[in-house]
N, C-alpha and C positions, 0 to 999 in steps of 0.2 A: 817654436820660438815663441816664449810666453814673454808678457810684460807684466812687472808689478802694478796691479791695478785694484779699485774696487769693485767687487763681482755682483753680478744680478742674475737671476736663473731664469730662463724663461721658456716654456715649453712651444718650440716653432718646427710645424711641418714634421713631426715625427723626429726631431732632435733636440736635445737639452742644449741649448745654446747659452752658454756662459759669456754675459756682455759687461764690460766695463771699460773705462776712460782707455782708450789706446790698445783695445786688446778684444779678441774675439776668437772664440773657440766652440767646436761643436763636439759633441758624444752625442752617439747614436743611441736611442732608449726606446726605440719601437715607434709603431704608428699615432698618432694625435695631429692634433690642428691647435693652432694659436687663438687665446682666447678673444671675445668680440673685438675689445678695445686694440686688438691688433689683427685685425683679418683684412683691412682695405691694401696693406702693402704687398697681400700675395701676388697682386697684378703688376707690382713696380720692381723692375729688374733692376738690379744695383741699389736698392736701398740699404738702410745703415744696418740692417740686422743680417745682412746678406754677403756673404763672399763672392763675388763675382766680378767676372772681366769686365762689364763696364766701368768698374773702378778703375782707371788706369791714369797715368800722370799726364799733367795737361798739356804736355809737349807731344802727346800721342793723340790728342782729340781730333787730330785731322783725317787720321783713318779709322778711329773707332770712336764711340760712344763715351763720352765721359757726365757721369753723375755730377751736376752741377749743385742743385738743391734739392730738398726732400726736407716734405711737412707732413706732419699726422697730428690728430687731435692729441695724441698722447703727450708729445715731446716739444710741440709748436702751437701755442696757442692763437697764432695770427694764421690762418690758414686763407691760400690766395682762391677764393670761390671761383669755380667755373660757373656752375649753374645752380641755381636756387633749389636744392634736393636736400631732403631731410632723411639722412642715413642714419644707420648705427654706427658705422665709423667711415672715416674716409683717409684717403693719402694722395699725394701731389708731389711729383717729381719734374724737374726740369733737366734737361740733358743738351749738351753740345756736342756737335760732328762739323769738322771744319768752322765755316761760318753760322752754321744754321743751327735753330734751337727747336728742339722737340719737346712734348709735354705729355706727360700721361698722368690725368685726374681717375682715382678710384672709388666707389662708392659702395659699401658694403650692407648688404640687410639681411639681418635673420630670417626674414620670411618675407617671399617673394612676392606674396600678395601685398603688402606694404610696398615693395617695388612699383608694381604697377599702378596704384594709385599715384606715385611721385610721377612717373612715365605720361600720365594724363596731362599733368600739370607742367612736367617740362616740354613737352609737345607745343602746347600753347606758347610757352616763355622764349622758347628757342626761334620759332618762327618769326618774330619781332627782330632777331638779332642776327640773323642770316640765312643763307639758303640750305633746304635741308632735302634730300634725296634717299630715295631706297635704292641701294645698291645690291648687286649681285658681283661678287670678286672671288680671285682664287688668292689664298694666303699661304705663304711656305711658313709652317710652324713646326718646332721642335718636338719630336718625339717622346723624347725625356729631357727634362730641365737641365742646361748647360752641357747638352750633348751636341757634337758636329752633325748627328741624323736629323734631316729634316722629311717632312711631308707635305702635299700640297694639298688643300681642302677649298672647298666652296661655300662661301659663307654670304648670308643675305643679312647685311648690316646696314648700317647707316649712314651717309656723309653729308658733313655739317660744313659749310664753308661760309667765311666772314671776309669783310676787308683784310684782315690781318691774318688770319689762320686758316686751315685747310686740314680736316680731320675725319675719324670715324669715330662712330659710337657703336660698342658692343654691350649687349647685355648676357651675362653668363648666368643662366637657369639651373639651378642644382649641380655645380661642378664637380662636387667629391661624392656624395653617394643620393640616391634617390630617396632615401628616408631623412634625409636633411633638406629643409625648406628653403636654405639660405640661396642668395643670389647677388652678382655685383654687376653694377653699371660701370663700365670703363672709356673714358674720352680719351683717343690716341690724336695728337695733332702735331702740326708743323706750322712753325713761324713762316709768313710770306716776306723774307727778306732776301731773296733771289728771283731770276725770271725762269732757273730753271725747275718746273715745277716737277717734272718727270724725275728729276734725281731725289726732291725732296719727298715726294711719296714712295719713291723705290726705297730710301731709308727708312721713312717711316714703315713701311712692309716688314723691313728688317728687325725693327723695334718691336711691333706688333707679335712677330714669331717669337721673338725671346718670353714676350708677355703671357701670351696665350697658353691655357691651362683648362683641358675638360676632362678628368677623370671618369666620369660617369657616363656610361654608354647609352643611359637613358637621358641624359642632360642635353641643353639644346643652346646654341648661342643664336641672338635674333638682333635686329636695329630695335628703333624703337616707334618707326612708322611702317 
């Protein structure tokens, strides 16, 4: 079913995406990646440019994640900054599940060398905002996006905790091709509005599993400490 609307065409993850007011259709045209100004949402499951199971009705938010708000530099001039990072693109989403709130903030860099400079500054900045840990943990991630098939991988990432939030910092180095020098820094967090921290982290792991992407066998995922 299609709605009558004003259409805009965008190359998105190997698809020709036809986006308009009240409509979203996909036509496969072959391999491709979004332009720089649309790269950060790559790690945001359920963002407005994507048809995704997280976009469910509000009355289903008890059992499923719901995308509550989405921001990026293209469509939203007011960006809720989590870290003082100068990136080529950024995106941010807020999710609800039951009474709990989850966050993903994604920062895209065309060159990982620039990211490494930003990480040096970030490490000094966040130590003044909370507790920073090096963490080796197991994560269950999708083998293929939107697939029911998962695999468990062990990752060395950064755990970051403040009085109000608990989360992880992932750095995805060259996730697409080894010949591409781009990278992402992604912050996954849960707000501490419950005493059940195990439940918060378990659900946060589920969201990470939906977001995780590494197609390059020579690529790597690290933390910042």
